[in-house]
C-alpha positions in Angstrom: 105.6 84.3 75.5 107.7 81.3 76.2 107.2 78.3 73.9 109.1 75.4 75.6 108.5 73.9 79.1 112.0 75.0 80.1 111.3 78.6 79.2 108.0 78.6 81.0 109.8 77.3 84.2 112.5 79.9 83.8 110.0 82.7 83.5 108.4 81.6 86.8 111.8 81.5 88.4 112.7 85.0 87.1 109.5 86.4 88.6 110.3 84.9 92.0 113.8 86.2 92.0 112.7 89.6 91.0 110.3 89.8 93.8 112.9 88.5 96.3 115.5 91.1 95.1 112.9 93.9 95.3 112.2 93.0 98.9 115.9 92.8 99.8 116.6 96.1 98.0 113.9 97.9 99.9 115.2 96.6 103.2 118.7 97.9 102.2 117.2 101.3 101.5 115.3 101.4 104.8 118.6 100.7 106.6 120.3 103.6 104.8 117.4 105.9 105.6 117.6 104.9 109.3 121.2 106.2 109.4 120.2 109.5 107.8 117.3 109.8 110.3 119.6 109.3 113.3 122.2 111.7 111.8 119.5 114.4 111.5 118.6 113.8 115.2 122.3 114.0 116.2 122.1 110.7 117.9 125.6 109.2 117.4 125.1 105.9 119.2 122.0 105.0 117.3 123.5 106.2 114.1 126.6 104.0 114.6 124.3 101.0 115.2 122.3 101.8 112.1 125.5 102.2 110.1 126.7 98.7 111.0 123.4 97.3 109.9 123.3 99.3 106.7 126.9 98.2 105.9 125.9 94.6 106.5 122.9 94.9 104.2 124.9 96.7 101.5 127.6 94.0 101.6 125.1 91.2 101.4 123.4 92.9 98.4 126.7 93.1 96.6 127.5 89.4 97.2 124.0 88.5 95.9 124.5 90.6 92.8 121.7 92.9 93.5 123.8 96.1 93.4 127.2 96.9 91.9 130.3 97.1 94.1 130.9 100.8 93.3 127.3 101.5 94.5 128.1 99.8 97.8 131.5 101.6 98.2 130.0 105.0 97.5 127.1 104.6 99.9 129.1 103.1 102.7 131.6 106.0 102.4 128.9 108.7 102.4 127.0 107.2 105.3 130.3 107.0 107.3 131.1 110.6 106.6 127.7 111.7 107.8 128.0 109.7 111.0 131.5 111.0 111.7 130.4 114.6 111.1 128.1 114.4 114.2 
């Protein structure tokens, strides 16, 4: 447990940031799953719209330091390949 006042404040901040990052990460995952869903249904227009949203969320997560840049590059590439295969 934290001993100093500064450490106690820092622990509270860490909890808030972790919750915020978890919410953001789940939104990012939902966006990627939406692309997969539209690809399975062979709906190219909706898949392209979902792809742009997923790319935006992935880029934002990278800027915020939630995910690594290679994770973003890999997933953007895989999603684009799936959409282009329709």
